[in-house]
N, C-alpha and C positions, 0 to 999 in steps of 0.2 A: 638547521641541522637535519640531515637525512634520517628518516625513520628506519630503525633496525627491524628488518623482516627476516625471520630465521627459516624461511621456507622457499623452496624453488618453485613449488606448484601446489595446487589444491591436493592432489593425491599424496604428495610428500607430507603435507600438513596432516592429512588423515592418518597415514601410516605412523607418523610420530605420535599422534594422539592415541592411537590404539596401543602402541608400545608403552606409553606413559601411564595410562589408566585403563588397562584392558578390562577390569571388572567393574568399572564405574558405569552408572546409568548414562546412556547416550541419547537415544530417541525412543519415544513411546507412541503407540497407536491406541485408539479406543478399544476397550473390550467389546465383544459382540453385543452385550446388554447395556453398554455405556456405564457400567458400574465403576469404572476407573481406568487408569492407564495400564497398558501391557508393555513393560520396558524391555529393550534389548541393550546389552552391554556394548561398549566400544569394540570388544573382541568379536562379538556377534555381528555388529555392523561391518567390521572389517572383513570378516569371512564372507558375508553375503555380497559385499561390494566386489571383492576379488573374484567370486564365482561369476558374477555378471560380467565383469571385465574380461575374464578368460573366455566366457561364452561369446562376447562381442568380437574378441580377437579371432575366435574360430569362425565367425561370420565374415571376417575380412576387414574389420574396422581397424584403421591405423592412425598414426599421429595426425592430429588436427582434422580428422574426418568428422564431419557433422553427424550427429545422431539426435533425432527429435524426440521430445516427450510431449504428448498430448493427453493431459490428465489433470485432475484436481489435486490440490495439496493433500498428500497422504504419505505414509512412511515408505511405500514402494517407490514414490517419486524420488525420495532422498536416496534410496538404494540404487535406483537406476542412474541418477545423476553422478553419484560417486563411482559407479561401475563404468560409466562412459568415460570419465576422466582418467580412471586407473587403466583403461585400455589405451589411453593416449588421445581419445576422441574429444570432440567439443560438443557440449549440450546445446541443441537448438530448442528453445522453449516455445510452446504453442498454448495459448489460453484455451481451456476446455470449452469456453463459450464461443470460440472462433467459428464463424460460418465456414461451410465446406470450401467455398471458393478461395477464401483467404488462407485456410489451412493448407490447401493444395499449393497456393502461391508460395507460402513460407517454406514448405518442405522442398518445393522445386527450386526456389531461389537460393536456398542454403546448400542445396546439393546433398541433403541428408541421406545417409546410406541405410540407416535402420530407423524405424519409428516405434517408440513405446506408446501404445494406445491404451487408455484406461479400460476399455471394453469393446465389444463388437460394434456398438453404436458409434463410438468415436472412430474406430477403424474404418467404418463405412463412409466417413467424410472424404476419403481419398479413392473410393471405388470408381473405377473407370478412368481415372486421371492418368495423364502421361507423366510418369515420374521415373525416367530412365536410371537415375542414380540409386533409387530405393530398391534394396534387395530383400529385406525382411520386415515384417511387422511382429512386434512382441506384445502380447496382451497381458495386462496386469490382472484383469478379471475376465472370466468367461473362457469358453473353449475355442481353440483355434479352428478356423474354417479350412478344411483340406482343399476346397475348391477355389479359394481366394486367388486372384490374379497375382498378387504379391504374396509369396509364401509366409505363412503365419506360424508362430509357436507361442506357448505361454511363458510367462516369467519363470515359473518353476522349471519348465523344460530347458530354458536358457541357462539357469543356474546349474541344473544337472549336467548339461553339456560342458559348462565351464569347470565344474568339479572334476570331471574326467580328465580334462586337459591339465588341471592343476595337479592331479595325482601323478600324471606323467612328467610334469615339469613344475615342482613346488615353488621355484623361484621366478616363475613366469612374470608375475605382476611387478615384482621389483625390477626385473629387466625392462619391462615396458615403461615403468614410471621414471627410471633413471635419466633418460634423455629429455624429459619434459622440463622446460625452463620457464622463467617469468615472462619471456617474450612470446610464448606460444599461446594460441587461441584456446580459451577455456569455454566460452559461452557465446552463442549468438542469440540475442534477445531482440525480437522484432517489436519496435515501438508500435503500440496500438494506434498512436497518433490521433490528434484532433482533426487532422485533414489528410487526405490522400492515402496512397498505398503505404502499408507498414514498411519500415526500413530496418534492415538487419544491423544491429549494433554489435561490433566485434570487441569483446572484452577479454582481457588477457589474464593468465594465472597470476602475474605479478600484482595486478590491480586488486584482485579478490583477496589475495593473501595480505596485502596492505590493509584492506578493509577489515579483515579479521583482527589484525593487531591493534588498529586504532580504536576499535570498539571496546576492547579490553582496557585500553589506556584511559578512556573517559570515565570508567567506573560504571558504565551502563550494564555491562555483562560481568557476572561473577560466577565462579564454579559452584557456589552454594545456593544459587538461584534455581527456581523451577520456571522454565520458559514455556509459554503457551504460544505455539506458532500456527496460526490459522491463515496468514496472508498467502496470496497466490505465489507459489514457488516459480511460476512462469514470469513473475515480475522481479525486477532487480532488488526491490526492498526485501522480499522474501529470501532471495539468493544471498544477499549480503549478511542477513541474520544467520543463515545456514553456515556460512563461513565463520562468523564470529563464534557460534556455538561450538564448532569443531576446534578452533584455536583455544578457547577457554576450557573446554570439556564440560560445557553447560548442559545439564539434563533438559531435554526439550520434548514436550508433548506436541505431536504433529496431528492436526485435525482441521481440514479445510471446510468442514460443514458449518457454514456461517449460521444456518438456522438452529444449530445446536450450541452455539457459542455461549449464550447466557446460562443455559442449563449446565454445560460442562465446566464453566468457570467455578461453579460451586463444588464440583467434584474434584477438579484438578488443583484448585487453590494456588494459582501461580503467584510468583513474586514479581514476574516480569512479563509484560505483554506489549506488543507493538501493533499499531493499527492505522488505518486511514481515518481522517476526521469524521467520516460518516458514522463510524461505530461510536465514537464519543458523543456525537450529536444525538444519536438515538438514546444513549444512556441519559444524557441531559434532558431530552424531551420527556422521557419516561418519568424522571424524578420530578420535574417541574409540573407536568400535567397531573401526576398522581397527587401531588400536594394541593394543586388548584381544585381538582375534583373532590378532594376530601373536605374542602371548605372549612369554615369556622376556625376553631382553635388549631386544628392541624395545619391549615394554610398559614395562619399567623405565626406559629412556631417555626415553620419552614422558612418563611420570609425573614424572621428575626435571625435565624441561624445563618442564612446566606449573607445578610447584612454584616453580622458579626465576623464571619469568615472573610468577607471581602475587606473589612476594616483591618484585620490582621494581615492579610496578604498585601494590602497597599503599603503598610509599614515595612514589611519584609522586602518588598520590591524597591522601596526607597532606601533600604539599608539602615533603617531605624529600629531601635529596640521595641519590643511589644510589651506594654505595661502589664504589671501583674493582674490588674483588674480585668483587662481584656483577655489575658490568658485564661483566667478562671471562667469568664463568660464563654470563651471558645471551647473549653473542656466540656461545658454543659451542652453547647451546640453540637459537639461531636457525639456526645452520648445520646442525645435525643434524636438527632437527624442524620448526621454524616456517617455514623457507624452502620446505618442501614444501607447506605449507598456503597460503602466499603465492602460490606458483606455480599452485596450483589455481584461484586467482582472477585469474590472468593475469600475476601477477608485478610489476605496476606500481601497485597500489592506493595512492592518496594519502588518500582519504576514503571511508568507508562511512557511510551514513545509514540509520537504522531508524525507521519510523513505521507508522501505521495500527493498531497494537495494542501491548500492553506487551512489552518485551524483558526477559527474565530477567537480573537483575544478575550472576548467576553466569556466564551465557553471554557477557555483555558483558565480564566480567573475563577470560574465556578468550581472546576475540579481542584484547583489549588486551595480554594476555600474549604473543600471537603477533605483536605489532607490527602489528596490523590493527584499531586502535581504531574503535569504532562510535559515531558521534555520534547519540544517540537524540534524536528530536524529538517534537513533540506538536501536534495541531490536529484539527479536525473538518471534515466536509464543509461545515457551516454557517459555518466560519471560514476557508475557502479553504486548508485543510490545514496551512499553515505558520505556527505561532504562537510556539512555543518550540523551541529547538534547542541542543544542546551545542556550543559553539565548539570547533573542532579543537585549539586551543592551551589550552583550559580545560575539558577533559572531566571531568565528575563522574559516575561510574558510579552508577546508581540514580536519577538525575534525568533530566528531559527538557530540561535547560538553562535558558537565560534567555529572556525575552521578546524578540521580534524588533522592530526599529525603534521606533516610538512606540506600540506596542500597550499598552493599559492592562489590568492584571490585578489582581483582588483576590479574597480568599477570604471566602466568605459565612459567616454564623454557624454553619451546619451543616457547614462544610468544603467546600462546593461551589465549584469554580473558576468565576469570572465574568470575561469578557473584553469589551473594547470597543475599536473601532477600524475602520480602513479595510477590512480583509479580511472583516469580519463580513457575513453575508448581509443582503439587503434584507428577506427574509421567506420563508415557505413559500408556494409558488404556490397561489393560490385557497383559502388556509386562514388567514383573518384571525384567528380565535380562537386557533389554535395558534401563530401568529406572536406575538400579544400575550403569550401565556403563556410564550414562550421568552425574554422580556426582562424585566429589572427596570424599575422606574419611571424610573430614570435612565439607561436605555439599555444596560446590560450584558447580554451574552448568557449564558444559563444553560447551561453545558456539560454538566451531568449527571455530571461527574467529581468525585471527592473528592481533595483534595490539600493541599499546604502549600508555602509559600515560605520559603526560608532567608534569612539576613541579606544574602546576596549576590544575591538574586533568582532563585536556581535553584529550579525547580518540581519537586516530587516527587508523583507520582500514586499515590494509595492504591488506589482502585478506582472502578468505575462506581457512582454513587449508587444506581441501581436494581438493581444486581447484588449488593450487600451481602446476605449471608445471615444471618438471625437464627434461631438454633436455638431449639427449644422451651424450652431452659433459659435463654433470654434473652441469650445471648452472640452478639456480632456476629463474622462471619467474612468475610474478603476473598478470594473464590475465585480471582481472577486472580493474586494474590500467591502462593498455594499452588500453583496450576497451573504458574506460571513456575518455582518452586523444584523441582517434580517433574521438569519437562523438563530442568533442569540436572543433577539427580541421576541420572535414568535416560536414557541416550543412545539408547534404542530407542523413545522416545516420539514419536508424531505429535501426538496431542491428549490433553488431560487436562481433565476437567470435574468440578468439586467439586459435590456435592449436599448439601443440609442445611437448606434453608429450612423452618422450622417442624417440623423433625425433631429427635429427641433425640440424634443424633450425626451426624458428617459421613462421607460415603462418596465414592467417586470412580469415574467411568467413564474408561477409558483406551483409546486406539487406538495401535497400534504402527506404526512406519515400515516399510513392506513390504520395502524394500531392506535396512535394518539388521537386521530380524528374520530374514530369510533367511540373512544372513551369520552371525548368532548360531547358527542351526540347523545350519550347515554342519559336517560332520565328526561329526555325532551321529545318533541314530535318527530325527530329524525332517528330515534333509537331503532336499531335493527335494520336500517336501510343499507343499501349497497354503497360502496365508496363513491362511485360516480354520481349517485343521487345526492349524497351528503354534500359533496364539494360543489355541486351545481346549485345548491339552495341559496336563497337570499341571506339566510342566517350565517352560512359559512363565508359568503362574500363580505358581509358586514364585519365579521370577526377579523378576517384577513386585512380588510381596509383599515380597521382600527390599529392593527399592528404596523401597517405601512405608515399611518400618520405618526405613530411613535418613532419609527425609523427616520422619517423625514425631519423630525425635530433635531436629529443628530447630524444632518447632512448640510453641505453647502447648497445654496439655492439652485445652482445648475445641475446638481446631482439628484435632486429630489425626484421621487417616483410619482408621476402624474396619474398613471393608470396601472391596474394590476389585473391579471387574468389567472384564475385557478384552473389548471389543466385537468382533464377527466381521468388521467392515469399518471403514474410515476414515470420518470425517464428510464429507459432500458438500454442495455447493451445491444440487444437484438434489433432495436429500431435505429441503431446508429446514433444514439443521443448521449451516451456516456461511454467512456473507455472501461476496460476491465479493472483498471486501477481507480475507477470512480471519478475521473475528471470529466467535466462537461465538454461535449463536442458541440460547440456553439453553432457551427454551420449546420450540423444535423438537426439540432433543436429548431433553429430558425427556419429550416426548410420544411420540417414536418408540421410545424405549427404556424406556417406563414399566414393562414387565414385569421387565426387568433391575434397575431401581431398586427396585421393590417387593420383589423377592427379597432385596435387601441389607438391607431393613428388616423382614424377617419373623422375625428372631431376637429375642432377649430381652436385648440389651445394656442395661446400666443407663443411666438418663438422666444426662447430664453435669451 
């Protein structure tokens, strides 16, 4: 049965939300002193979006004209995005960490007419570039440069110009929004990609409006929630949450400062937060290492509480009742241990959602044990991010839940997950051959992921099709599965990368969490040393090898890790080793650390 979507476009959805709850809390930004949120009502959001839209119309932006945003997640990003679409334009997203060469490529390839840049430093990324379609740059922060090759103005000036146009024609925005339909381009999101040039993914208004409605249907989003949105709005995960918040009328605090996340959780006290697995891994690492460092009774109580929680979760996952005695034990465990972890996340969390990359089942079990269950979901940039999710009342750890709405899914003969429906992209911008190759003859999108569906429709992801490693012995290994297991085993891990393609055994590169490893070193001979010195020490190597031995005890013989190298630094976007959505770029890692990898294969281990 087709899903009922009561909107023609994102601006149609926004205007209807403003009319329905004009005085309700819409979006907030941090106060200058971080003392709390500064809220705007839906009426205020609507007014600012209309002013931006009118200003863009005055600059010549018309229907489906691309307009780029190069900025961090912040309230002005939301205003600019709404304004672009209310003008009839299409938002082209550019990650703020994008290098100048790629930023210029995205703006040129998309044909963006206007660029919203966070500040003069971001605007400088296009200095001297040939961008014939670009007519203006709008700065969110800082003063416009009158000598800039591409004319600049500030966001405030754009809104002022728009305000004058609206005063002359009050119904201008309604006139611009009326012809925008579900089939029109809303967003161009360039995949950061684990290989090659970024590709522009064309996503339509109909798909985003579909996403907004299905999120509410799952029960994940409610209008009485407080949502903490820190995810990159340049990414489809952040964009789909923005749409869901608008449909539901959900108060959303917008703050992309990841370094402030832990501090601001205690201030905002959200009931809903979505994130990539790395955030949950860091919380897990902190909880486990703090307990271990405490030693003695503290460590024993923590271990007992986790065992008790896991016993309860195992029964719940099996659909069995929890005995009264275990309930009483769990209540004590929550009081002594888990309440502290809950408080660290603000103390009011109702729903946590994980997406963008695989979440280790062991870490998911830990959070469920702490009464902080994570609803893992699944989707791609090409499919508007939200395709499957675990319903809060039907969580199955190790799966990414069931298909949303009327999305169709099937598993191909080689195990590849195929999907078809409203949220799937129109195609790759200016790449007709790659677009054709991405679809089956009957219109299913090839996700590139390997998985299986159980009898109840829950999807389990095995690995990326192109990331499966085949050893020289002919055995297939799923790297992300092993990497996730290691992150759960070793609480000091930041990243783990399994190597083994066409090799006769598997090895692993590991980076350690700087905060966790400095805590581990405290009180010993390595206390106060720099990260690189700590991880290069025999003590750190022995510690990691001990955890590898524990990991190997859970693996098939051909999957076991024979050698491990601790890298002298963490992986970075700037070095081309991870994407902005924190996926590992294996080719970049293997290229940058080729010497370390070769050293692990210079021995004489027997072929498996």
